[in-house]
N, C-alpha and C positions, 0 to 999 in steps of 0.2 A: 383270811385270804378269800378272794372271790371264788366260789366253787361253781362257776358256770359250767354247763355241759360242754365238753370238748370232744369232737369227733376226731379221734386219733388215727382212724383208718384213712381219712381223706385230707389232703393238705390243700385247702383252698385259701384265698386271701382272708376271708372273714375268720376262719379258724386260726390262721397264723396271727392275726391281729389280737384275737382273744388271748392266745398264749403269751404274746408279747406284753399285752396289758397286765395279765396276771403276774408275769415275772417282774415287770417294773413296779407293780403295786407292792410286791414283797420288799423291795429296796426303798422305794420312795414313800410308800404309804404305811408300812408296818415297822420296818427297821429304822427309818429315819427319825430324828427327833420330832415330836409332835408339835404342831401349831396349837396355841391355846384356842379353846372353843370360841372365844369372843373374836379372835382374829379370823378364824375360819368362817364364822357367821358374817363378819364384815365383808370378807372377800366374796362370799356367795351372794350377799345382799346387794353390794355396790359394784361388783365385778362386771355385770352386764353393761352398766353405764360406761365404765372405763373401756370396755370392749367396743362400744359404739363410737366413742371418741377416737380410739385407736384405728378403727376402720375408716373413719372420716379422714384422719391424717394420712393413713396408709394409701387411700385412694388418691389423694393429692400427690403423694410421692410416686405412685405408679404412673399417674398421668404425666408427671414431669419426665420420668424415665422413658416413657413411650413417645415423648416429644409432642404430646397433644396440647400442652399449654406453653410450649417453648417460645411461642410468639410473644408472650407477655413477660418473659423473664428479663428482658432489658429494662423493663419498668420496675422490677422488684429489687434489682441489685444482687440477686443470688444466682448461682448456677454458672458463673463465668469459669471457664477452664474445663468444663465438663462437656462430653460429647452427648448430643441428643439423638434419639432414635431408638429403634427397637432393641430391647435387651432380653436375652433368653432368660435371665434370672427374674425378670419382671413377671414371667409366667408363674414361677413358683410363688412369688409374693401375691399375685392375683389369686392363685389357688388357695393360699392361706386366708386371704381376706374373704373369699367366697365361702369357705368352710366356716369361718368365724361369723360371717353374716347370717348364714343358715342356722347357726346355733343360738343366736340372740333370743328369739322368742322362747325357745326351750330353756334357756338359762334363767329367764325370769320365772318360769314355772318349775324350775329345779328338776328337769327331766334328765335321766341318764343318757338318753339319745343325744341331747345337746352337749353333755360332757364328752361323749364319744366324738362328736364333731370337733370339739376343741382338742382332743387327743390326736385326732387325725391331722388337724392343722399343725400341731407340734411335730408330727412325723414328717409332714411335707417340708416344714422349715428345717428339720434335721437333714433331710435329703438334699435340700438346697445348699446347706452349709457343707455337707460332705462332698457334693459334686463341684463346689467352687473351691475346695481345699481349704476352707476356713475352719481348721480344726479347733482353734481356740474358741471361736464362736459356737461351734458345734458342742464342744464339751461343756463350756460354761453356760451357754444358753439352754442346753437341754437339762442340765442339772437343776438350774433355777426353775425352769418351766415345769419340768416333771415333778419337782418337789412340791410346788404349790398346787399343781393340778391333782396330784395323787393325795395330797393332804385334805383337799376339799371334796374328793370323790364320794365320801360317805354321805354328803348332803344331797346328793342327786339320786332320785329313785325312778 
């Protein structure tokens, strides 16, 4: 278990996130079935590339949801039947993409600070699912996300 110093006298956001991270690490990093080392190494080595691809596709989806490229949709044959314009949920998606984008350089260097940004992105995603009452997406998405995230945590220093 990660034995980072925790200031128990003061409850600020950073302290609460460290406590949450340590509790989640117990369940998803220590008690959960372990990924083989070769799989963990593969995820850590190629994961940043997949994250870049995901950010590119995610930005396109956000642009569509914000209506910034809706003028071109009649030519693509997609998007009929959907309303275009600002979506409150797009802000959560944008926040997740920004956090992931900030993490990319550190993921290539295997920095713990980059792993933390990916963890924060997963929390924002969980908050979005919770606020939109997408409980299935919240439960299934977070179990899968946190399982892989905490299984590769040991590779980041």
